[in-house]
KEVO-263121 format. One record per residue: residue in three letters; x negated, y negated, z negated of N, C-alpha, C in turn. Coordinates in steps of 0.02 Angstrom, whole numbers, m for minus. Layout:
BEGIN
> ALA | X | Y | Z | X | Y | Z | X | Y | Z
...
END
This chain:
BEGIN
> UNK | m8871 | m3382 | m16603 | m8953 | m3411 | m16585 | m8972 | m3449 | m16643
> UNK | m9032 | m3459 | m16659 | m9072 | m3496 | m16712 | m9056 | m3555 | m16701
> UNK | m9039 | m3590 | m16768 | m9018 | m3676 | m16752 | m9066 | m3705 | m16718
> UNK | m9137 | m3698 | m16712 | m9184 | m3736 | m16688 | m9206 | m3721 | m16612
> UNK | m9162 | m3684 | m16587 | m9185 | m3634 | m16530 | m9130 | m3653 | m16479
> UNK | m9155 | m3663 | m16419 | m9102 | m3710 | m16364 | m9081 | m3644 | m16323
> UNK | m9143 | m3613 | m16315 | m9132 | m3574 | m16247 | m9152 | m3496 | m16253
> UNK | m9127 | m3466 | m16232 | m9119 | m3390 | m16228 | m9128 | m3343 | m16172
> UNK | m9190 | m3323 | m16173 | m9193 | m3282 | m16111 | m9163 | m3189 | m16116
> UNK | m9125 | m3190 | m16085 | m9075 | m3119 | m16079 | m9116 | m3063 | m16028
> UNK | m9158 | m3009 | m16039 | m9186 | m2974 | m16000 | m9132 | m2922 | m15963
> UNK | m9139 | m2939 | m15903 | m9112 | m2931 | m15837 | m9038 | m2955 | m15853
> UNK | m9037 | m3027 | m15859 | m8960 | m3057 | m15871 | m8975 | m3136 | m15857
> UNK | m9052 | m3167 | m15864 | m9030 | m3232 | m15866 | m9055 | m3262 | m15910
> UNK | m9033 | m3352 | m15903 | m9065 | m3389 | m15961 | m8979 | m3402 | m15987
> UNK | m9000 | m3425 | m16058 | m8929 | m3473 | m16082 | m8976 | m3524 | m16124
> UNK | m8922 | m3569 | m16107 | m8960 | m3650 | m16131 | m8899 | m3668 | m16189
> UNK | m8914 | m3699 | m16238 | m8869 | m3717 | m16277 | m8884 | m3785 | m16301
> UNK | m8825 | m3837 | m16318 | m8853 | m3899 | m16342 | m8775 | m3929 | m16367
> UNK | m8779 | m4003 | m16403 | m8741 | m4014 | m16439 | m8674 | m4056 | m16383
> UNK | m8711 | m4056 | m16339 | m8665 | m4087 | m16278 | m8696 | m4060 | m16205
> UNK | m8638 | m4043 | m16172 | m8669 | m4010 | m16092 | m8723 | m4053 | m16061
> UNK | m8726 | m4115 | m16086 | m8786 | m4157 | m16058 | m8853 | m4128 | m16080
> UNK | m8862 | m4109 | m16151 | m8895 | m4082 | m16180 | m8928 | m4010 | m16165
> UNK | m8867 | m3974 | m16154 | m8877 | m3902 | m16141 | m8909 | m3913 | m16072
> UNK | m8895 | m3958 | m16021 | m8920 | m3955 | m15939 | m8973 | m3971 | m15947
> UNK | m8997 | m4037 | m15999 | m9073 | m4061 | m15998 | m9112 | m4005 | m16033
> UNK | m9100 | m3973 | m16067 | m9132 | m3911 | m16102 | m9143 | m3842 | m16045
> UNK | m9104 | m3856 | m16013 | m9113 | m3787 | m15943 | m9171 | m3812 | m15892
> UNK | m9131 | m3887 | m15884 | m9166 | m3921 | m15817 | m9264 | m3911 | m15843
> UNK | m9266 | m3940 | m15900 | m9357 | m3946 | m15917 | m9375 | m3877 | m15920
> UNK | m9320 | m3838 | m15953 | m9357 | m3746 | m15955 | m9387 | m3739 | m15889
> UNK | m9339 | m3735 | m15844 | m9358 | m3708 | m15774 | m9417 | m3759 | m15754
> UNK | m9415 | m3821 | m15744 | m9462 | m3838 | m15743 | m9529 | m3827 | m15754
> UNK | m9538 | m3800 | m15846 | m9580 | m3781 | m15869 | m9613 | m3714 | m15854
> UNK | m9570 | m3677 | m15830 | m9571 | m3610 | m15816 | m9627 | m3601 | m15734
> UNK | m9604 | m3660 | m15691 | m9632 | m3683 | m15635 | m9703 | m3680 | m15635
> UNK | m9694 | m3742 | m15676 | m9773 | m3766 | m15703 | m9815 | m3683 | m15715
> UNK | m9793 | m3662 | m15753 | m9820 | m3611 | m15798 | m9841 | m3557 | m15726
> UNK | m9791 | m3527 | m15692 | m9786 | m3495 | m15630 | m9866 | m3532 | m15584
> UNK | m9852 | m3594 | m15587 | m9898 | m3620 | m15527 | m9954 | m3613 | m15563
> UNK | m9967 | m3626 | m15615 | m10053 | m3614 | m15659 | m10060 | m3553 | m15642
> UNK | m10017 | m3504 | m15669 | m10050 | m3418 | m15655 | m10070 | m3409 | m15588
> UNK | m10051 | m3433 | m15529 | m10065 | m3425 | m15472 | m10140 | m3438 | m15456
> UNK | m10156 | m3491 | m15477 | m10219 | m3522 | m15471 | m10285 | m3471 | m15493
> UNK | m10272 | m3425 | m15548 | m10308 | m3368 | m15556 | m10350 | m3399 | m15625
> UNK | m10339 | m3478 | m15632 | m10390 | m3486 | m15698 | m10377 | m3478 | m15766
> UNK | m10422 | m3495 | m15813 | m10409 | m3475 | m15853 | m10366 | m3536 | m15904
> UNK | m10306 | m3532 | m15928 | m10273 | m3582 | m15953 | m10303 | m3625 | m15992
> UNK | m10275 | m3689 | m16023 | m10314 | m3742 | m16067 | m10255 | m3758 | m16117
> UNK | m10229 | m3730 | m16163 | m10183 | m3729 | m16199 | m10183 | m3779 | m16258
> UNK | m10134 | m3828 | m16269 | m10149 | m3877 | m16320 | m10132 | m3844 | m16389
> UNK | m10160 | m3867 | m16443 | m10159 | m3855 | m16498 | m10083 | m3869 | m16517
> UNK | m10063 | m3816 | m16564 | m9993 | m3812 | m16598 | m9989 | m3887 | m16622
> UNK | m10022 | m3921 | m16665 | m10013 | m3995 | m16681 | m9988 | m4035 | m16629
> UNK | m10013 | m4030 | m16558 | m10005 | m4083 | m16523 | m9934 | m4050 | m16460
> UNK | m9913 | m3993 | m16475 | m9870 | m3954 | m16470 | m9799 | m3985 | m16503
> UNK | m9817 | m3986 | m16571 | m9757 | m4001 | m16610 | m9743 | m4053 | m16614
> UNK | m9803 | m4118 | m16604 | m9807 | m4182 | m16593 | m9760 | m4201 | m16545
> UNK | m9787 | m4165 | m16470 | m9743 | m4192 | m16423 | m9684 | m4178 | m16432
> UNK | m9642 | m4119 | m16461 | m9580 | m4115 | m16470 | m9554 | m4139 | m16504
> UNK | m9575 | m4172 | m16557 | m9548 | m4218 | m16602 | m9525 | m4290 | m16576
> UNK | m9576 | m4298 | m16530 | m9578 | m4350 | m16470 | m9503 | m4349 | m16437
> UNK | m9511 | m4299 | m16407 | m9466 | m4281 | m16349 | m9397 | m4296 | m16391
> UNK | m9379 | m4264 | m16443 | m9313 | m4255 | m16476 | m9289 | m4331 | m16495
> UNK | m9335 | m4368 | m16508 | m9319 | m4445 | m16531 | m9283 | m4499 | m16479
> UNK | m9280 | m4463 | m16411 | m9244 | m4494 | m16354 | m9180 | m4504 | m16349
> UNK | m9124 | m4473 | m16417 | m9085 | m4478 | m16392 | m9032 | m4477 | m16317
> UNK | m9028 | m4541 | m16304 | m8995 | m4549 | m16254 | m9009 | m4514 | m16192
> UNK | m9077 | m4481 | m16181 | m9116 | m4472 | m16096 | m9078 | m4413 | m16097
> UNK | m9035 | m4367 | m16129 | m9013 | m4320 | m16077 | m8961 | m4347 | m16050
> UNK | m8910 | m4385 | m16092 | m8852 | m4397 | m16052 | m8860 | m4444 | m15976
> UNK | m8924 | m4495 | m15990 | m8944 | m4534 | m15927 | m8959 | m4487 | m15881
> UNK | m9008 | m4422 | m15912 | m9023 | m4383 | m15857 | m8963 | m4354 | m15809
> UNK | m8911 | m4325 | m15854 | m8862 | m4292 | m15818 | m8826 | m4337 | m15781
> UNK | m8809 | m4417 | m15810 | m8786 | m4461 | m15739 | m8829 | m4473 | m15680
> UNK | m8883 | m4471 | m15686 | m8941 | m4478 | m15636 | m8932 | m4417 | m15584
> UNK | m8933 | m4374 | m15606 | m8929 | m4317 | m15579 | m8848 | m4316 | m15528
> UNK | m8796 | m4343 | m15546 | m8736 | m4327 | m15522 | m8744 | m4394 | m15473
> UNK | m8774 | m4451 | m15498 | m8766 | m4482 | m15450 | m8808 | m4478 | m15377
> UNK | m8862 | m4441 | m15390 | m8903 | m4429 | m15323 | m8864 | m4350 | m15300
> UNK | m8820 | m4323 | m15314 | m8777 | m4278 | m15288 | m8729 | m4289 | m15258
> UNK | m8703 | m4350 | m15283 | m8638 | m4393 | m15240 | m8665 | m4420 | m15171
> UNK | m8724 | m4452 | m15175 | m8753 | m4481 | m15123 | m8765 | m4416 | m15079
> UNK | m8789 | m4367 | m15092 | m8825 | m4316 | m15043 | m8748 | m4291 | m15025
> UNK | m8712 | m4278 | m15061 | m8637 | m4255 | m15039 | m8628 | m4302 | m14989
> UNK | m8625 | m4366 | m14999 | m8591 | m4423 | m14926 | m8622 | m4409 | m14867
> UNK | m8698 | m4410 | m14888 | m8764 | m4410 | m14840 | m8740 | m4351 | m14779
> UNK | m8708 | m4277 | m14823 | m8703 | m4219 | m14770 | m8630 | m4196 | m14765
> UNK | m8583 | m4240 | m14808 | m8519 | m4251 | m14793 | m8470 | m4189 | m14802
> UNK | m8496 | m4170 | m14871 | m8457 | m4142 | m14902 | m8398 | m4173 | m14940
> UNK | m8329 | m4144 | m14923 | m8285 | m4177 | m14966 | m8221 | m4100 | m14955
> UNK | m8166 | m4133 | m14978 | m8107 | m4076 | m14975 | m8095 | m4058 | m14893
> UNK | m8095 | m4094 | m14855 | m8090 | m4079 | m14791 | m8141 | m4047 | m14745
> UNK | m8198 | m4045 | m14765 | m8253 | m4037 | m14707 | m8298 | m3977 | m14752
> UNK | m8264 | m3934 | m14761 | m8297 | m3885 | m14792 | m8327 | m3826 | m14750
> UNK | m8359 | m3817 | m14735 | m8374 | m3780 | m14672 | m8378 | m3694 | m14674
> UNK | m8385 | m3663 | m14755 | m8367 | m3602 | m14767 | m8328 | m3596 | m14849
> UNK | m8303 | m3547 | m14861 | m8272 | m3558 | m14925 | m8346 | m3569 | m14979
> UNK | m8411 | m3559 | m14969 | m8444 | m3573 | m15012 | m8463 | m3652 | m15013
> UNK | m8462 | m3684 | m14974 | m8472 | m3741 | m14960 | m8418 | m3792 | m14966
> UNK | m8351 | m3751 | m15017 | m8300 | m3816 | m15024 | m8317 | m3853 | m15081
> UNK | m8294 | m3891 | m15101 | m8301 | m3961 | m15147 | m8293 | m3913 | m15211
> UNK | m8267 | m3848 | m15231 | m8271 | m3835 | m15299 | m8341 | m3811 | m15303
> UNK | m8382 | m3784 | m15247 | m8433 | m3751 | m15256 | m8501 | m3785 | m15257
> UNK | m8485 | m3864 | m15220 | m8529 | m3914 | m15214 | m8561 | m3933 | m15278
> UNK | m8644 | m3947 | m15271 | m8658 | m3973 | m15344 | m8631 | m4034 | m15367
> UNK | m8616 | m4072 | m15330 | m8596 | m4136 | m15368 | m8525 | m4114 | m15399
> UNK | m8468 | m4084 | m15370 | m8415 | m4065 | m15410 | m8428 | m4016 | m15477
> UNK | m8489 | m3971 | m15478 | m8501 | m3940 | m15517 | m8528 | m3983 | m15576
> UNK | m8559 | m4037 | m15566 | m8592 | m4084 | m15609 | m8545 | m4126 | m15647
> UNK | m8509 | m4137 | m15600 | m8444 | m4179 | m15626 | m8393 | m4164 | m15675
> UNK | m8387 | m4089 | m15645 | m8355 | m4064 | m15699 | m8403 | m4047 | m15770
> UNK | m8445 | m4023 | m15766 | m8498 | m4015 | m15824 | m8493 | m4081 | m15870
> UNK | m8505 | m4139 | m15812 | m8499 | m4215 | m15883 | m8445 | m4217 | m15885
> UNK | m8385 | m4201 | m15877 | m8319 | m4197 | m15895 | m8295 | m4153 | m15953
> UNK | m8336 | m4120 | m15983 | m8314 | m4063 | m16029 | m8307 | m3994 | m16005
> UNK | m8314 | m4006 | m15932 | m8288 | m3933 | m15897 | m8236 | m3930 | m15849
> UNK | m8198 | m4005 | m15855 | m8149 | m4017 | m15808 | m8148 | m4072 | m15772
> UNK | m8150 | m4033 | m15704 | m8155 | m4090 | m15640 | m8108 | m4151 | m15620
END
């Protein structure tokens, strides 16, 4: 991938996100998905889209990149939310209703593994 590109759409294969850290890659993918959802919602209105100028888009991207710690904070907050949700619904190693709801497949376990460099 090009040095300044963090998202790759692969026809019939999905999406690939890269970043200097797992938190950065997660953040890129999260906001890419949100942007795609917003775009599809806009298309669904059937109205003509009002696109911001290239200058505004560049300035917004530059300001966004300046937040530094934002990606790490974002991932930490998502992990905390998932931990609370797992406790609320009772997901743990002793209460998995099916192989697909085991702790190894829970969102929180996956997010914790991602935050630990891929190791749970």
